[in-house]
N, C-alpha and C positions, 0 to 999 in steps of 0.2 A: 755908080757905086754908093752915091749918097742916098740912094732909095733903099738899099739894104741895111738893116740894123747890124750892129756889131756881132750880135748873138748868131745871126744867120752866116756871117762869114766864119765865125769860130766853128760853127757846125761843119761847114764846108772844109775848112783847113784840117779838121781833125780826121778827115779821111785821106789825107796826103801823106806821103812817105817823107822822112827826115829831109832828104835832099831836096825835095820840092819845097818844103817849108823854109829851107835856107835860102833858096832862090826868091822866095816870096818876100823875104826880109829886104830885099833890095828894090822893090817895086815902088813904095811909097812909105810914108810914116805910118799911115794907119795899118797897112799890111804888115810893116815891121813889127808893130807893136802887138798885133793880133797873132801873127805867125810866131813870134817868140813865146807868147803865152802858151800856145799849143805845143810848141817844140820842147819846152821844159817841163810839160805836164807829166811825162813819163821818162824819168831818167834811168840810165843804166851805166854804172861804173864797173869796169872790168879789171882795174888795178888800182892801188893806192896812188901810183904817180899820175894816172889819168884822171882820177878824182880831184887831185891836188891842183893839176893844170886846169882842169874845168873851173875849179873855184877861183882860182887867181885870174884867169883871163875873161870867163864869161861873166861871172857875178860881179866882177869889178866894174864892167861896163853897163850892167843892167841892175842897179840896185833896186831893191823893193820886190823883185820878182820871185823871191822865195816862197811867197804865199800862193804862187801858181802851181807849185809842184804837187801832183797827186799820187804818184807812185815813185818809189825808189827801190832800185835792185843794185846791191853790191855783190857782184859774183867775181871774186878775185882768182878763182880757178875755174876753167872751163868744164872740167870732169873731175870726178872724185880722185883724190890723191892721198898718199900717206900723210898722217898727221904731221910729221916732221917737215913737210913742204909747205904747210900753211905759212903765210906771212907772219913773222913772229911778233911783231909789233900789235898792240891792241887799237892803233890808229885813232887816238884820242881826238886829235885835231878834226878828224872827219865827223865824228860823232858830235863834236861841239858845234860844227856848222850845222848838221842836220836838225839840231834843236830849233833852227830858225824856220824849218819847213812845217810850220803848225797847221797847215791844211792837209798834211799827208794822209792818204787813205790806206795805201798798201805799202808794206815795207818788206822787202825780200833780202835776206842775208845769206850768202853762200861762202863757205870757206874763209870765215872772218874770225879774227880773234877778238872777241867783244871786250870793251873796257869795263873797269869795275863799276863805273856809273852808268851802265847800260839800262838798268831798270829805272834809274832817275829820268833818263831819256824819254822812256815810255810814258812817264807822268807829263812830260811836255808836249805830247801828240794827242790832243783832246779829240781828234776826228778820225784816228786810226781804226780801220775796219778789218783789215787783213794783215797778218804777219806770218812770215815764213822763215824758219831758221833751219839751215842744211849744213851739216858738217861744220858746226861752229864750236869754238871754245867758249863756254859760258861761266861767268862768275857765279858765286854763291848767291841765289836769289833771296830777297828779303821775305818776311812773313807775309807782308801785304804791300800794295801800292797806295800812295796817298790819294790819287785820283786816277784810277785805271781807266784807259780809253775804252769806248764801247766796241770791243773787238767782236767780229762776228764769225770770222774763220781763222784757225790757227794750225799751221803745220810745224811739228818738231820732229826733225829726223837726223839721226846720227850725230847726236850732241855729246860733248865730252866736258868734264869738269876741268877747271884751271888747276887743281891739285894734281900734278903729274906724278907724285909720289904715292898718292892714294886715290884711285878713281872712284872709290865708293864712299868718299867723305860727305858727299851731299849729291842730290839729284840735279843734273842741269835741266831736266824737263819740268819747267816751272808751271805746271798745270794749275796749281793751287791759286795762282795770282788772278786768274780769270775764270771763276766758277761758273759764269752765266754765258760762256761762249756757246753759241748754237751748234757749231761745227768744229770738231777737234779731230785732228789726224795725227797719229804718232807711228813711228817705225817700232822695231823690236824695242823692249823696254828692259834694259839690264839692271835698272835702279829701283825695281819696285819695292824693295824693302824701305827705300827712303822716299817714296812717293807720297806727296803731301795732296790733300784736298780739303777745300773749304766744306763747311757743314752742309751747304745746299748746293749741289752742282745742278745745272739745268741743260746739260748737253742733249741736243736733239738729235744730231748726227755724230757718230763715232767710228773713225776709220783706224784699224790697226794693221800696220805694214809687216813685212818679213820679220821672222824671228828665227833664232837657232838655239840649241840644236833640235829641241822637241817643241814644235810649234803648239801642239795641243795643250800640254801642260802650261806652257808659258802664257797662252792667251787666258786660260782659265785662271792663273795666278794673278793677271793683270786686271780682270774684269771686276773682281770684288772690291777693288780699290776705288771704284766709281760708284757714285750715287746715280742709279740708272732709272729713277722714277720718270724722268721726262723724255728718255730715250725713245726715239721713233724709228731710226735707221742704224743698223749695225753692219759695218763692212770689214771683213777680215781677209786680207790678201796674203796668200801663202803659194808662191810659185813652185815651191819645192815639190808640191803635190803633183805637177804636170811633167816630171822628169822621170825617165826610166832609171832604175825599176821603180814603178808606181808604188809609193809607200802605202803599207796597209795602216789604216787609221787604227791607232791604239786606243785602249779604253782610257777614259779620262776620270779623274777623280770627281767624287760627288759634290756638286757646287749647287747652292740654292741662291737665285737672285730674284728680285722683284722687278718686274718689266711690264707694267700695265699699259704702257703706251706703244710698245714695239710693234711695228708693223712690217719693216722690211728687214731681212736677214741675208747676208752673203757671207758664208762661213763654211769651214771644213765640215765633213760628214758628222762627226760626233758631237761638235758644237751645235750643229743644226738640230740634231735629235734632243739635246738637252734643252735648247731654247724652245722647241715645239712644246715642251712640257711646261716651261716657266712662263711663257707669254700667251695671253688668252686670245689675242685677235691679230694674228699674222696674215697679211694680204699678199706679201712677195717674199718668195724663198728661193735662193740660188745656193747650191752646193758647190763649195770650192773642192777642187780635186776630182781625180779620176776614179769612177765607181764602176764596180762590176754590176751586171743587171740585178744580181741578188740584192746588193745593197740599194740600187735605185727602188726596187720594189719596197724595201723596208722604209725608205723615206716616204713613199707615197702612202704606205699603210699608216704610218705614224701620224702624217698630216691629216688624212682622212679621219682616223680615229679621234684625234683631238678636236675635230670640228671647227677648224679655223676657217675664217671667210676668204679663202685663198683666191687670188686672182691672177697671180704670175708664178710660174715655176721654171726653173732652169737647172739642168742636170748634164754632167759631162761624163760620157761613158768610155770604158776603157776600149771598147770595140762595139761596132754597129750590132744591135740585137733587135730584129723586127718585133719582138714580143712586148717591148717596153712601152711604146706609144699607145697600142691598143689598151694596155693595162691602165695607163694614166687617163685615157678617154673615159674608161668605164668607171674609175674610182673618182676622179675629180672633173666631172663634166662642166662645172661652172667656170673653169679657167678662160681668162681673156687673153692671156700670152703664155706661150709655151716655147721654150728653147731646149732642144736636145742637140749636143756635140757629141762627137765620137772621134776616137783616134785610129789611125790607120797604120799602126806599127806591125812589124812581122811577129808571128806567134813564136813563144819560147816556153818550153815545158818548165824550165827552171824557175822563171820569174813571173811569167805571164800566162798561167794556165787557162785563164778565161778567154784569151784572145781567139777569135774565130777567124776563118779563112775569108769571110765575106767583108771586105773593108768599107763599103758603104752601101746605102740603100739601092736595091734593084729597081728596074721599071715596075715589075709586078708589085714590090712592096709599096711604092708610091701610089700605084693604082688602087690598091686595098685600102690604104689610108684614106684617100680621096673619096672613094665609094662608100666604105663601111664605117670608119672610125671617127674621122674628123667631123663629119655631120652631126655627131652626137653632142658636140660642144658648141651649143647654139650661140654663146657669146665670145668665141675665140675670134680675135681681131688680128693677132700677130703670131706667126708660126716660123721658127727658124729650126732647120734641120740640116746641119752641114758639118764638116770636119773641123776639129779643134784648130784655131788659127795659131800655128806654131811660132809665129814671130811675135805674139803678144808679149812674152816676157823676155825678149832678147836682151833687155838691160839687166838680167839677173843670171849671168853665166856662171856664178860662184856658188850657186845656193846650196849645193851639197857635194861633198867629196863622192865620186863614184856615180853621180848622177849623169846622165847624158840624153841627148835627144835622139830621135829616130828619123830616119828618111822614109817618107811614105812612098808607097808604089806609084810609079809614073803612069799616068793615063794612057791607054792605048791610042786614043785620039782626043783632040782637044775639043771641048764642048763648043757648040756654035750658039749664036743668039737663039736660033730657032729651037734647038735641042733644050735649052735652058727655060724657054718660054713654054715648052711642051711639058716640062715638069711641073710648072706652075699650074697650067690647066688640068693636069692630072690630079694634083693634090687638091685644087681649089674649086673644081667645077661644081661640086655639091655642097660647098660651104658658103652660104650666103654672107656670113658675118666677116670672112677673112678680108683684110685690107692690106696687110703687109706680110710678105713671106721672103725667106732666104733659104735656098735649098742646097743640094749636094754638089752641084757644079758652079754654085755662086761663091767662088774662092777668093775673089778680090773684093777690096773694100767698097768699090763702086758697084758692086753686084748686089742688087736687091730688087724687089718687085712691089709696086704699090698700085692701088686703085681707089677711086673716090666712094664707089659703092658697088652693089652686086650686079649692076646693070653696065658698069663702065668696063673699059678695056684695061688689062694689065700693061703697065709700062715700067721700064727699067729705071731705077733711081737709086742714088747713093744710099747705102744702108748704114745707119748710124748705131746699129745694134739694138739690143734690148736693155732698158734702163736697168733691170735686175737681171744681170748675166752671171752664169758660173764662171766666166773668164774676164773679170773686170780688169780694165787697164788702169794702172795706178795713175793718179794725178802726177804732173811733172815733178812737183817738189818731193814726192815720195820715192822717186827712182834712185836706186842704188848703182854703184859701179862694181869694178872688179874686186875680188876678195883681197887683193894685195893692199887696197887702201885701208883695210881694217886690221891688219896684222898689228898686234900689240894695242889695239883698242877695244877688243872684246875678250 
């Protein structure tokens, strides 16, 4: 053991689970010291009582170890609950102890009633890089912090003011305190009238989560509050658009934004059309929501007409239409990544007149794509063509009264490995640039195909999806729960 430096042991121990680390504390004094440092590096407290017991038992026997804590998660409720079920006290004693974690890098608070001096605590955490607040009661924020930590990523989700008699007295979304955060994620924003921003915001990535009841107008009401000169990536997540009856995107009010650096857009149809006009150099576009073929053609025409240096495009179709991909190949031949998702719901003249009886691409459709159309895209390396993943937004069952899911038709036979590989060869045999594909029968996450070069064989590999997808999965801090948790809060 003497031949290994402590840093090597620490690296090895960092791969162990908590139970193994506890066992290592009994091996020797050296292992005890090193494993304890690793064990307390990432703390999770799931109740005030557990946190208090941890402090009184562990820290009393391990003084001076507070500086080893790198991340702390206070999750006092496992799932979203009504506001009246939050722990009533602001837990001042816990936050007083947290002040000693001056090497803290990540701070995650879920279902916590924050004390009045919470923002003073942030002044005491000079190394903090990431902060997550989810379903928290937030005191009134100050105009500014004395010495704000260099936070790089912040999630503010479902926050409420302490003023129970007047929810609109101030904004619990304290965006103005950290104007230079590169990555900012917010859920719906009901307090936009009180939203404060510093004169020079430098957000590089902005994510906006679900909003009710009119997502289009709400998003456009929020965006002008931000200084967007430095924005490079905008993601707007609206699960409502994937539920039956598929909403028809209404017209939005005219908004003018300056977006000189914007490159990546994931947003609903109308917002995409507006941003295509405002931003000069889009490279990746993904349309949130389910589109008819006519609307898909409109997006393609607008992108081509604006002359953007587009490399990635993702569209979700209400139903499979074999004319869409050939049109994209002809109008945008320089794409490097193309994702076409489609829905497989039963046709209904009342709400879905554009749904066709063909639920997915046929063998003939794939053969024509591989022989005629995809070879026109000489730079295409990634091609996804499969049904919309219905489980993507399972955490949003409440999104709209009257919305519901559909049951796709059951396949007559289960696809085999050989049949799925045959699809790949049918699509890719004439496209030398293709490296990654996911097709109609690749329904599971592990299904996907890759190859090293045009001379290599295709092999099955887990598909991590496309970076700019029309069905983005929200980050864990952005997930919402049942509507009952918000009754009285919105």
